N, C-alpha and C positions, 0 to 999 in steps of 0.2 A: 434474489440473492439470501444466504444464510443470514439470521439475525444474529448479532452480538450483544451481548449485556454491556451495560454502562461499567459494571464491575470489570469485566474482562478487558475491555477497551482502556480503562484507566492502569490496568496492571501493565499491558504490553506498551503503553505509551512511554514508560521510564525505559523498557528494553529497546523498543525503536529508537527512541532519539539517542541512546549510546550507541547503537549499532550503525547508524547511517553512514552511507559511504562518504568520504569527504570530496573526491573529485567530480562527481555528479553535481552535487549541491554547489560546490565552487564553479563550477560552470555555469550553473542556472543563476547565480548571484551576480557573475561576470556579465551574463546576458542582461540581468535587470539594469545593472550599471549602464550598459550600452544603450538601453531603451529610455533611461531616466533623463530628465531634464528637456523633455517636449513639452508639448502645451497641455497635455492630460496626465492622471495618475498613471501608475504601473497596475496592470490590471490582471487578477490571478482568478482562475476558475479552478477551484477543488472538488474534484469528482468523488462520490462516496466519503464525503467529508466525515461522517459519524459525528462523534462528540467534540471533535476539533484538533485532535492531536497536531494534524498536519500543519495547520495555520499557526499553533502555539510555537512549533519548532521554526518555521520559516519567516514569520512576520518580523521578529527582531533581528534577524540575520540578514534580511533584504534591507530593512532600515538602518542597518549599519553599512550598506553599501551604496544607497542612493539617498539623493537628497530631494525629498518630493513625497506626495501622499501615495498610499496603496488603497486600492477597492478590490475587495474580495468577494466572490460568489460561491458560497457553500452549497452544493448540491447533494442530498441525500433524500431516501424514500422514507426514512424513519423520523416521524414528526418530533418525536420525544428526544431522540438524539440530536437533532437539530436545534431545538430548544435549548439543550445543554450547551451545544457547542456556541450559539449565540449569546449565550448567557456567560460563558467563560471566555468571551473575546477580549482582545486587547484593549486597554484603556487609552491607547494611544490615539488622540484624537485626529491625527493624519492618517488612520486606518480606519476604513468604513467595510462593514459587512452586511451583504444581502443574502438570505436563505432562499434556497429554492427547491420547493418538494418535487421531487421526479423521480419516476421509475427508470433507473439507468438502462435497464434491460430494452426499454422501448422509447427512450428519450432521443429527441433531435439533437444530435450532438453538434451540428454545425450552429445551430440555433443557440444553445446553451453555451458554447464556447465564444460567439459572438466576436466582439471586438478585443478580446482577452490578449495579454502578451504572454502570458504563461499558463498552460494548463497542467496541473499537479493533481497525482493521487497516490495514495500509499495502501499497501496491503490489498490492492483491487485487482490488478490484472491477472492474477493467478485464478482468480474467481470467474473470470468472463471468458468468453470463446475466443477463437482466433479471428473469426471474421469481425467481431465486436472491435478488438484490438486494432484491426485494420482500418476499420471505419474511424476510430478515434484519432490514428495517425493520420489518415488522408484529411480527415476535418480540420485538424490542427495544421497541417502543411497548407491547405487551401485557405485559410484564414490568416496565416502568417504568424501562428502562435508556436512557442517553443513546448516542450513536454519534459517534466520531471517527474517520473515514475519511480516509487520505492518500495522496499520491503516485499519485492517478489519473491514467493519462494522457489528455490532451486532444487528441492528433491532432498536434501541432506536433512536427515532426523536421526540423529547418532547420539547413542549413549555411550560413555567412556568404557563401560563394562558390559557392553551388548552381548546379549544371548541370542540364540535361533528363536526363542518365543518373541522377543523384541523384535528381531526382524519380521516374523511372521505378522506380527500387529503393526508394524510399518508399513508391510505391503498393503494391508486393508486400508489404511489411513491414506495412503497414496492413491488407490483405487477410488476411494470417496472423493478425494479432493479433485479428481477429473470428472466427476459426476456434475450432472446439471444444475447450476446454483441460480437457475433463471435465465440464462443469457444462451443456452444450448451447452454442449459438452464442454467443462472449464477446462481451461489450460494446465491447472495445477502446476506441477514441478517443470513443465515445458514453457513457463511463460517466458522466462528470460531468452531462452534460444529463439522462441517464437518472434520476440520484439526485435531480435537480431536478423532473423530471416526476412521479415518484412521491411525493415528499413533498409537492407541490402536490396531488396527486390525494388523497392522506390529510389534507389540511389541517393539515399539521404547520407550526407557526409558529415562527419564531426560529432559521432556518436561519443558521448562519455559514458563508461561504465565503471562500477564499482561493487565489491562484495559488501554486505551488510549484514552477517550473521550475528545471531543470539548466542553468546558464548557462555559456557559453564554457567548454565542454569541449573538449579536444584531446589529443593523444598525450603531452603530458607528464602526464596523469591516470592512475593506476594503475587497470586496468579498462578503458581507454577500447578496447582492442583487441577485448576480449569483447563489449562494446556493438555495436561496428561490425560484429562478426561476426553477432550477432542480426538487425542492421539488413539487411545484405546477403543473409544465408542464403537467405531465401525467393525472392528474385530469382536467385539462383545455381541453386537447386534449379528454378526455372522455365526455365533456360537463357537468360537474358537476356544478350544479346552484351554483353561488357565490364564485366559485372558482378563478376566474381570479381579482374579487375584493378583495378577501382575500390574494391573492399574493400580491398586491399593498400594502395593509394595512401592512402585514408581513415585507415587504421590508424596512419599514419605523419603523419598531417595536423597541421598548426598552425591551419588555419582552424577558427574557432570553432564548435562545435556547439551548438545550444539545443533542449531537450526540454523540452515544456511538461505540467505536471500541475496537478491542482487538489485541494485538501482541503475537507472539510465537517465540521462539527460540527452534529449533529442531535439535539436535546433530547428528554427524554422529555414524555410528556403533561403538562400542568400539574397 
């Protein structure tokens, strides 16, 4: 999988938390309430946990919906980010955290999911292959766990004053997003529709979806220059005329940028 700096993850955390779709998260919280009150804690597995943005968003929201402890298993292959995630974990004594170092491309998903109630991941499924997503959904269904997957790119990367060069750069960026990130050919912008197709094939009902776009980003947002570098990098590497200069112009741009994502809640079998 591609490596992401702590600086980038910190910047996008603000955008991600503001962008999350309400309906899928609310469905996950209602599910948590339905599982609460049993003899054991509500158990969550966070795949590709990174520096911990996902649990920082969800822990207090779950706590507001259930009367009981939470146990989180944070799974990531980057030891430095894992250490940061655990170091920034909730101070709530009713929430406990376990860090699991694992290469998700080769991980035993049924074993990692174990007896979890909820499997969650953010900005992950557009980086993996269709077969990996299918394996995740099948493993969660077999174990009786729900899935909340958020911030999966839907292919929209649009400048308000877009030019032909911008569109050419985006074409190269999109192609790069479909390249192998360690899991086989990545889903990139097809992740949301692939999730829908797999759940339909498996006849999983009760899916809750919602858009979670980054809206009106510009040079005033911390980390915007990193995002623009990601966007322009493949075109620069391919030698697209003017791409490098366009990157520098866009890094200082006040033109709003819209990046589309989609969130999904997938319930367990009835």
